[in-house]
Each structure stands twice: as structure tokens, then as C-alpha cells.
C-alpha positions as CSV (number, residue, x, y, z in Angstrom):
1,X,-68.4,21.0,34.1
2,X,-66.6,20.8,37.4
3,X,-65.0,17.5,38.5
4,X,-64.9,16.0,42.0
5,X,-61.9,16.3,44.3
6,X,-60.4,12.9,44.9
7,X,-58.3,11.7,47.9
8,X,-54.8,10.5,47.0
9,X,-53.3,8.5,49.9
10,X,-49.5,8.8,49.7
11,X,-47.6,6.1,51.5
12,X,-44.3,6.8,53.2
13,X,-41.0,5.2,52.2
14,X,-40.4,3.5,48.9
15,X,-44.1,2.8,48.6
16,X,-44.6,6.5,47.9
17,X,-43.7,5.6,44.3
18,X,-47.2,4.1,44.1
19,X,-48.6,7.6,43.8
20,X,-46.5,8.5,40.8
21,X,-49.0,7.4,38.1
22,X,-51.7,9.6,39.6
23,X,-49.3,12.5,40.1
24,X,-48.2,12.2,36.5
25,X,-51.8,12.4,35.2
26,X,-52.3,15.5,37.5
27,X,-49.2,17.1,36.1
28,X,-50.4,16.6,32.5
29,X,-53.7,18.2,33.4
30,X,-55.5,15.0,32.4
31,X,-56.7,13.6,35.7
32,X,-59.1,14.3,38.6
33,X,-58.1,17.0,41.1
34,X,-56.2,15.2,43.9
35,X,-56.0,15.8,47.6
36,X,-52.7,14.2,48.9
37,X,-53.0,12.7,52.4
38,X,-50.6,10.6,54.4
39,X,-51.6,6.9,53.9
40,X,-52.2,5.1,57.2
41,X,-52.6,8.2,59.4
42,X,-56.3,8.1,60.1
43,X,-56.3,11.1,62.3
44,X,-54.6,13.4,59.8
45,X,-56.7,12.0,56.9
46,X,-59.9,12.8,58.9
47,X,-58.6,16.3,59.7
48,X,-57.8,17.1,56.1
49,X,-60.9,15.6,54.6
50,X,-63.2,17.3,57.1
51,X,-61.8,20.6,56.1
52,X,-61.2,20.1,52.4
53,X,-64.2,17.9,51.4
54,X,-63.0,15.3,48.8
55,X,-66.0,14.0,46.8
56,X,-67.4,17.5,46.3
57,X,-67.1,19.6,43.1
58,X,-64.0,21.5,42.1
59,X,-63.0,23.5,39.1
60,X,-61.6,21.1,36.4
61,X,-58.5,23.3,36.0
62,X,-57.2,22.2,39.4
63,X,-54.6,19.4,39.6
64,X,-53.7,19.3,43.3
65,X,-55.2,20.6,46.5
66,X,-52.3,20.8,48.9
67,X,-52.9,21.3,52.6
68,X,-51.0,24.1,54.2
69,X,-49.1,23.6,57.5
70,X,-50.2,26.9,58.8
71,X,-50.0,28.2,62.4
72,X,-53.7,28.2,63.1
73,X,-54.1,24.4,63.2
74,X,-57.0,24.6,60.7
75,X,-55.8,23.3,57.3
76,X,-56.3,25.4,54.2
77,X,-56.1,23.8,50.8
78,X,-54.0,25.6,48.1
79,X,-55.5,24.8,44.7
80,X,-52.7,24.3,42.2
81,X,-53.1,23.9,38.5
82,X,-51.1,21.6,36.3
83,X,-49.7,24.7,34.6
84,X,-48.5,26.2,37.9
85,X,-46.8,22.9,38.9
86,X,-45.0,22.6,35.6
87,X,-43.9,26.2,35.7
88,X,-42.5,25.6,39.2
89,X,-40.6,22.4,38.2
90,X,-39.3,23.8,35.0
91,X,-38.1,27.0,36.6
92,X,-36.4,25.0,39.3
93,X,-34.5,22.9,36.8
94,X,-33.5,26.0,34.9
95,X,-32.1,27.6,38.1
96,X,-30.1,24.6,39.4
97,X,-28.6,23.5,36.2
98,X,-31.0,21.2,34.3
99,X,-33.2,18.2,34.9
100,X,-31.9,15.3,37.0
101,X,-32.8,12.6,39.4
102,X,-34.2,13.5,42.8
103,X,-33.9,12.0,46.3
104,X,-37.0,12.2,48.5
105,X,-36.3,12.5,52.2
106,X,-39.4,14.6,53.2
107,X,-43.0,13.6,53.9
108,X,-44.4,13.0,50.5
109,X,-47.9,14.5,51.0
110,X,-46.5,18.0,51.9
111,X,-45.7,20.4,49.0
112,X,-41.9,20.1,49.4
113,X,-42.0,16.3,49.2
114,X,-44.6,16.3,46.4
115,X,-42.4,18.7,44.4
116,X,-39.5,16.2,44.6
117,X,-41.7,13.6,43.0
118,X,-43.2,16.0,40.5
119,X,-39.7,17.3,39.4
120,X,-38.6,13.8,38.8
121,X,-41.7,13.1,36.7
122,X,-40.9,16.3,34.6
123,X,-37.3,15.1,34.2
124,X,-38.4,11.5,33.3
125,X,-36.3,10.0,36.2
126,X,-37.2,7.6,39.0
127,X,-37.0,9.0,42.5
128,X,-34.8,7.5,45.2
129,X,-36.9,7.5,48.4
130,X,-35.7,7.5,52.0
131,X,-38.4,6.5,54.6
132,X,-38.9,9.3,57.1
133,X,-42.1,7.9,58.7
134,X,-40.3,7.4,62.0
135,X,-38.0,10.4,61.6
136,X,-35.0,11.3,59.5
137,X,-32.0,9.1,59.9
138,X,-28.9,10.6,58.2
139,X,-27.2,7.2,58.1
140,X,-29.6,6.3,55.3
141,X,-28.2,9.0,53.0
142,X,-25.0,7.4,51.7
143,X,-26.7,4.3,50.3
144,X,-29.5,6.3,48.9
145,X,-27.3,8.8,47.1
146,X,-25.1,5.9,45.7
147,X,-28.2,4.6,43.8
148,X,-29.0,7.9,42.2
149,X,-28.4,8.2,38.4
150,X,-26.9,11.2,36.7
151,X,-26.1,13.3,35.0
152,X,-27.4,15.6,37.7
153,X,-28.6,14.7,41.2
154,X,-30.6,16.7,43.7
155,X,-32.5,16.5,46.9
156,X,-34.6,18.8,49.1
157,X,-34.2,19.0,52.9
158,X,-35.3,21.2,55.8
159,X,-32.7,22.8,58.1
160,X,-33.2,20.3,61.0
161,X,-32.3,17.5,58.6
162,X,-29.2,19.3,57.5
163,X,-28.1,19.8,61.1
164,X,-28.4,16.0,61.7
165,X,-26.6,15.2,58.4
166,X,-23.7,17.5,59.3
167,X,-23.1,15.5,62.5
168,X,-22.8,12.3,60.4
169,X,-19.6,12.2,58.3
170,X,-21.1,9.7,55.8
171,X,-24.2,11.7,55.3
172,X,-22.2,14.9,54.9
173,X,-20.0,13.3,52.2
174,X,-23.1,12.0,50.4
175,X,-24.7,15.4,50.3
176,X,-21.5,16.9,49.0
177,X,-21.8,14.6,45.9
178,X,-25.1,16.1,44.9
179,X,-25.4,19.0,42.4
180,X,-27.7,20.9,44.7
181,X,-29.4,20.5,48.1
182,X,-32.5,22.6,48.2
183,X,-33.1,23.9,51.7
184,X,-36.5,25.3,52.7
185,X,-39.4,25.1,55.1
186,X,-37.7,27.3,57.7
187,X,-34.8,29.8,58.0
188,X,-31.4,28.3,57.9
189,X,-29.1,29.4,60.8
190,X,-25.9,31.1,59.4
191,X,-23.5,28.7,61.2
192,X,-25.3,25.7,59.8
193,X,-25.0,27.1,56.3
194,X,-21.4,27.9,56.8
195,X,-20.7,24.3,58.0
196,X,-22.5,22.9,54.9
197,X,-20.6,25.1,52.5
198,X,-17.3,24.3,54.2
199,X,-18.1,20.6,53.8
200,X,-18.6,21.1,50.0
201,X,-22.4,20.9,50.0
202,X,-24.1,23.0,47.3
203,X,-26.9,24.5,49.4
204,X,-29.7,26.5,47.7
205,X,-31.9,28.3,50.2
206,X,-35.5,28.3,49.0
207,X,-38.5,30.5,50.1
208,X,-42.1,29.7,49.2
209,X,-45.1,27.9,50.4
210,X,-48.0,25.6,49.3
211,X,-49.6,28.7,47.8
212,X,-46.7,29.1,45.4
213,X,-46.1,25.4,44.5
214,X,-43.3,25.4,47.1
215,X,-40.1,27.3,46.8
216,X,-40.2,30.1,44.3
217,X,-37.3,32.3,45.5
218,X,-33.9,30.7,45.5
219,X,-31.1,32.4,47.5
220,X,-33.2,35.5,47.5
221,X,-33.7,35.7,43.8
222,X,-37.1,34.9,42.3
223,X,-37.4,32.0,39.8
224,X,-38.1,32.9,36.2
225,X,-41.5,34.5,36.0
226,X,-42.0,34.9,39.7
227,X,-42.7,38.4,41.0
228,X,-41.9,39.8,44.4
229,X,-43.0,43.1,45.9
230,X,-43.1,44.6,49.4
231,X,-46.3,46.2,50.7
232,X,-46.4,49.3,52.8
233,X,-46.6,47.2,56.0
234,X,-43.4,45.4,54.9
235,X,-45.4,42.3,54.0
236,X,-44.0,40.1,51.2
237,X,-46.3,39.6,48.2
238,X,-45.6,36.9,45.6
239,X,-47.0,36.5,42.1
240,X,-46.3,34.8,38.8
241,X,-47.2,31.5,37.0
242,X,-46.5,29.4,40.1
243,X,-49.4,31.0,42.1
244,X,-52.3,28.9,43.5
245,X,-55.8,29.6,42.2
246,X,-57.0,30.3,45.8
247,X,-58.0,28.2,48.7
248,X,-60.4,25.3,48.6
249,X,-63.9,26.4,50.0
250,X,-62.5,29.9,50.9
251,X,-63.3,31.9,47.7
252,X,-62.9,35.3,49.3
253,X,-59.8,34.8,51.4
254,X,-57.9,38.1,51.9
255,X,-54.5,36.4,51.0
256,X,-55.7,36.2,47.4
257,X,-57.8,39.5,47.4
258,X,-55.5,41.2,44.8
259,X,-55.7,39.4,41.5
260,X,-52.3,37.9,40.5
261,X,-50.8,38.2,44.0
262,X,-50.5,36.2,47.2
263,X,-50.2,38.1,50.5
264,X,-47.8,36.1,52.7
265,X,-47.6,36.5,56.5
266,X,-43.9,37.3,56.2
267,X,-42.2,40.7,56.4
268,X,-39.2,41.4,54.2
269,X,-37.1,43.7,52.2
270,X,-35.8,43.7,48.6
271,X,-32.4,45.2,47.8
272,X,-30.9,45.1,44.3
273,X,-33.5,42.4,43.4
274,X,-32.6,40.1,46.3
275,X,-35.4,39.3,48.8
276,X,-34.5,39.1,52.5
277,X,-37.3,37.6,54.7
278,X,-37.2,39.1,58.2
279,X,-39.9,36.9,59.9
280,X,-43.6,36.2,60.2
281,X,-45.8,39.2,61.0
282,X,-48.1,37.1,63.2
283,X,-45.2,35.9,65.3
284,X,-43.8,39.3,66.2
285,X,-43.4,39.9,70.0
286,X,-44.6,43.1,71.6
287,X,-42.5,43.7,74.7
288,X,-42.4,46.9,76.6
289,X,-44.1,48.7,73.7
290,X,-41.5,47.6,71.2
291,X,-41.7,44.9,68.5
292,X,-39.2,42.1,68.4
293,X,-39.1,39.7,65.4
294,X,-38.2,36.2,66.7
295,X,-36.3,35.1,63.6
296,X,-33.9,38.1,63.9
297,X,-33.1,37.1,67.5
298,X,-32.7,33.5,66.4
299,X,-30.2,34.5,63.7
300,X,-28.2,36.4,66.3
301,X,-28.2,33.5,68.7
302,X,-27.2,31.0,66.1
303,X,-23.8,32.5,66.1
304,X,-23.1,31.5,69.7
305,X,-20.9,28.4,69.9
306,X,-23.1,26.7,72.5
307,X,-26.3,27.0,70.4
308,X,-27.0,24.1,68.0
309,X,-30.7,25.1,67.5
310,X,-32.9,27.7,69.0
311,X,-36.4,29.2,68.8
312,X,-37.7,32.4,70.3
313,X,-41.3,33.0,71.4
314,X,-43.2,35.6,73.4
315,X,-44.9,34.7,76.7
316,X,-47.3,36.8,78.6
317,X,-45.7,39.2,81.1
318,X,-47.6,41.4,83.6
319,X,-45.1,44.2,83.2
320,X,-44.0,44.0,79.6
321,X,-47.0,42.6,77.9
322,X,-44.8,39.8,76.5
323,X,-41.3,38.8,77.4
324,X,-38.8,37.3,75.0
325,X,-38.1,33.7,75.8
326,X,-35.6,31.4,74.0
327,X,-35.5,27.6,73.8
328,X,-32.1,26.2,73.0
329,X,-30.8,22.8,71.9
330,X,-27.2,23.1,73.1
331,X,-24.2,21.9,71.1
332,X,-22.8,18.6,72.6
333,X,-21.1,19.2,75.9
334,X,-22.2,22.9,76.2
335,X,-24.5,24.5,78.8
336,X,-25.2,28.1,77.8
337,X,-26.4,30.5,80.4
338,X,-29.0,33.2,80.1
339,X,-26.4,35.9,80.8
340,X,-24.1,34.7,78.0
341,X,-26.9,34.6,75.5
342,X,-28.2,38.0,76.5
343,X,-24.8,39.5,76.0
344,X,-24.4,37.8,72.7
345,X,-27.7,39.3,71.4
346,X,-27.0,42.7,72.8
347,X,-23.7,42.8,70.8
348,X,-25.7,43.2,67.6
349,X,-29.3,44.0,68.5
350,X,-31.2,46.4,70.8
351,X,-31.2,45.1,74.4
352,X,-35.0,44.8,74.1
353,X,-34.5,41.8,71.8
354,X,-32.3,39.9,74.4
355,X,-34.1,36.9,75.9
356,X,-35.3,37.3,79.5
357,X,-35.8,33.5,80.0
358,X,-33.9,30.4,78.8
359,X,-35.0,26.8,78.4
360,X,-32.6,24.1,77.5
361,X,-34.3,21.3,75.4
362,X,-33.2,18.1,73.7
363,X,-35.2,19.0,70.6
364,X,-37.5,21.7,69.3
365,X,-41.1,20.8,68.5
366,X,-41.8,20.8,64.8
367,X,-44.8,20.8,62.5
368,X,-45.4,20.1,58.8
369,X,-42.1,19.6,56.9
370,X,-39.8,20.7,59.6
371,X,-40.9,24.1,60.8
372,X,-40.7,25.0,64.5
373,X,-44.1,24.7,66.1
374,X,-44.1,27.9,68.0
375,X,-47.6,27.4,69.4
376,X,-46.6,24.1,70.9
377,X,-43.4,25.5,72.1
378,X,-45.0,28.5,73.8
379,X,-47.6,26.2,75.5
380,X,-44.8,23.9,76.7
381,X,-42.7,26.7,78.0
382,X,-45.6,28.5,79.8
383,X,-46.9,25.3,81.5
384,X,-46.3,25.0,85.2
385,X,-43.1,23.2,86.1
């Protein structure tokens, strides 16, 4: 007999530990299916509950329904079983060197933050929690890391947090003490990764989504049991024991049309068993009849010394269809020019990929657990100035 989906308000900061008993029951497969929502955020709770309908029946095999942070603005709910969540946590510990204590520095209702709590439950350790309700403050890391118990210690961050931590000597030193820093949610610029490695931080780049219980490919290599294949259109498909059972209230969604596989919106390649994600298929820019992948251009621009962060979008153009536009957060004291950035891109990519417009910003808009909000960015850059 199906159960009923139950809302789980998850507070921010140290109070997030209040959700641990319910999450522990979900992980054991012995509780009601839970929909994690951010406690105190009435607007977001209403958005998630309107779409995902707690209080209505759900298969009793489901432990968590985790809202995606997709690009459409309409939340989908990935239905995750206790077995899938355990498989994810156990495979993670096997890859990074064994169970340990975890530091939570992410929103605890998103899959990445939830997994930090769930991995700690699997390991039998108490989480150390940093409050990020008002944003991530790297100055909080040294004290938080100092309270973590061994023998192994881990955390999970998004690239924007790592950038801030690398600009704070105390935070950098604290992260270097950890056995692994899982980095996901968005692509990591190569210069940021190089800085982290040079500082002695053990970075593990992760790829995955709510539909795969979070990260399921580490440094390009699938976790134990996870399968990766590339479709004819270069789309990445993922399978294995970490896979969601589908979307809540969307039984025929094409992403789960092939049994045992999830069709992502990412393009990629696999060489010698290592996955390389090229970018999202739905974010590709069609300019002058050619296709430009924003993430490829961003990777090229990240190597410019004046670029701290950047994001590339396509804006309507009467001649080209779309023109390549870049928003840049400059490194302190730098003021890059469009000509410099175009030349930098053209050194490694086709001139078609070089940006035709440059905007300098103090920060990039983000959504969910630290992904660049390209829709919001495109709207901002196309607004009359």
C-alpha cells in the first residue's frame, strides 16, 4: 500500500542537525517518504509543495523526493530509494578512502547538502555545520575544521565557495587539512583547480545530479556500479544503483524513458573510461550557423590572468541569430578588455567562439547549490542600460 509524501523542513546552520533522525529513518528504508524543503523560506516551500504535492500517495519504496534546481524554473522531484542513497554513500566512501566525518557548508535541502548529512549518518559520525543562510563566509572554515574528528575528514563545496576560500589564507589552510574536498555543482575553472592543488587541497571533482543521488562520477571515473555511456547526439547517459526511480508526478518523463538509464542534458565524451563533460545541450549558442558550447569558451577564458570568474551566454542578434556574450568577475585590480579576451579565446578556439560583448560584474548570479543562473544572467545582460 503506498504511503504519503511528508514535508521535511530542514533548517539552516547548526539547527540542520534536527533533521538527522528523520533522514536516518529514510536511509534505513523504515520511514515515510520525505520532501526536504528550506525551513523558514515560505516562498520556496510553497513553490516546492505546489509542484510536488506532499500529503498525496507515493510508492513506499521511496525515501526522499529531492527537488531539482533545473533551468526551467519549474521544480521536478527526483524520487530516491533508501537503497540508492546507501549505494551512493558507500561508493563515495570507498572512492575517497573510507568513512569519516563531514563538514556541511552547503544548503542542506539540496542533494549535495543532504548527501553530506547522509554520508555522516552512514559513517556514524556527527556533522560539523557552517551556516550559509546569508552566504558562504570562508572565515568560518578554520574553526569548523578544527572541531572535526578523525580518522578521516571531508567536505563538499561548489566552485564559487572554493574561489572565496582560496582568497582567505586561513580557510585555504583549513581545507588543506581535510582528506578530500568534493567539488561539484558546476564546472571548476582550471586555474582555480591549479591554485587549490598548489595549496595542498585534495580536490575531487564530482559530476552528478539529484537524479543520481548527487555526484556519481569522480574525477571523470564512475563510482563503483555506476554506468556511463554516450548517445549518438553526444548526450551523457547515466545508470546504476544510484539512479532515481523517476520524477514525482511525471511518470512518462523522457529522461527516464529507457529502463535503467537517465538521459542528462549534458554532452560529453568518454576516453579510456574517463568522462569529460563538454556542456549542457540546452545552453549551446547558435551563432552565424555554428554551435558554440558556453562551458568550452569559459574554460578558455579562465586561463586569462584578469578573469576570476566568467559565464558565457547567447543573446539575440539580428545578423547572427545569437551573439556570444561574456560576463566577467575580474581579478582584483584588473580590467580586462573585449579585445584581450577575444584574442585569448582565438588562441585555442575557432574565432566564432570568441565573445562579441563583454560585461564586467561584481558577482555572477547563481541558483541552487552554486550553479550560474544563465537565464537570470541573460535577462540582466539584455536589459536596456
